[in-house]
N, C-alpha and C positions, 0 to 999 in steps of 0.2 A: 404517456409518461406521467400525467397528472395523478393517476391512481398510485403509481409507484412513489411519487413524491409525497402523497398523502400518507401512505403506509410507513414511510421513513421519517415523516414529520419534518420535511425540508421543503424549500420552495421549488416550483417547477423549473426556474432558472438554474438552481443548484443541481437538480437531477439531470437536466439537459447537459450541463457541462461534464458531470460525472460519466454519464452514458457515452458522451462523445469521446472522452478519453479512454474508456473501456473498449469502445469500438475500434479506436485507433490502434489499440494494443491487441486487438483480436480476441478479447475476452468475452464480448457479447456480439449479437447480431441484431440489427433493427430491421423490421419488416413493416412496410406501409400496408395497411389493411385495404383490400380491394373494395370491401363494402363501404368504407368511409376513409377516403384518402387523408383526412385530417388526423386519423388515429394511427398510432404506431405500436407494434408489439416488440418487446425486447426479450431476447432469449439468451441464455448462457451458451457460449460455444464450447466445443470440446476442449480447447485450450483453457477456457475459463473454468471449466469443471476440474481440469488437472491442477490449475493454479489454486483453486479452492481446497483441493485435497492436500496439496503441498503446504499451503498456509496452515491448515488444521494440524498437520504433522510437525510444524516448525519447532515447537518446544521439545518434542522428543528427539528430533534430529540434532538440535543444539546440545541436548543432554548427552546423547551418544558421542558426539564429536568431542565434547569437553571431558567426558569420562575416560577417554583414551589418553588424556594428558596427565603427566605427573604433577605433583604439587609444585615442584620447581617451575615447570613449564607454565602452569596456571598463574603463578606469581609473576613470572616474566610477561605473560600475555596481559595481565591486569595492569602492570606498569606501563607497557606499551600503549594500551588503550587509553589510560589516563593521560599520557603525554599527547596522544593524538587528539583527544577531546579538548585539552587545553589549547593546542595549536589551532583547532577549528574555531574555538571561541575567540581566540586572539585575532585571527584573520577575519572572522565575521564582524568583530568589533571595528577593526581597521577599515574594512571595505564598506560595510553597510551600517555601521553604528549600532549593531546588535550586541547587547550585553547579556551574558548568561542565557544563551539560546536553549539550553537543556533544562531550564526550570530551576 
């Protein structure tokens, strides 16, 4: 995983946590190498490949979904999302002292 960390310019500790979470979600597989038990190989699982394809298609999927909406529906959705965002920010501020969590 040191090589992967180096390629991504992150620490080994950072990549270890990322790989652990990906493994827990079934997106990668870790294999300890028989030739050197200190070495591990990380490979993308079938579920991980599917997730990657879905992520790559995300923008076009959202565009297709939104293009099916009327202007009135989009204005209503925008109002609802703005209200939801404001509520999230208010609750985040109350519970955790976080202000303007969306930048």
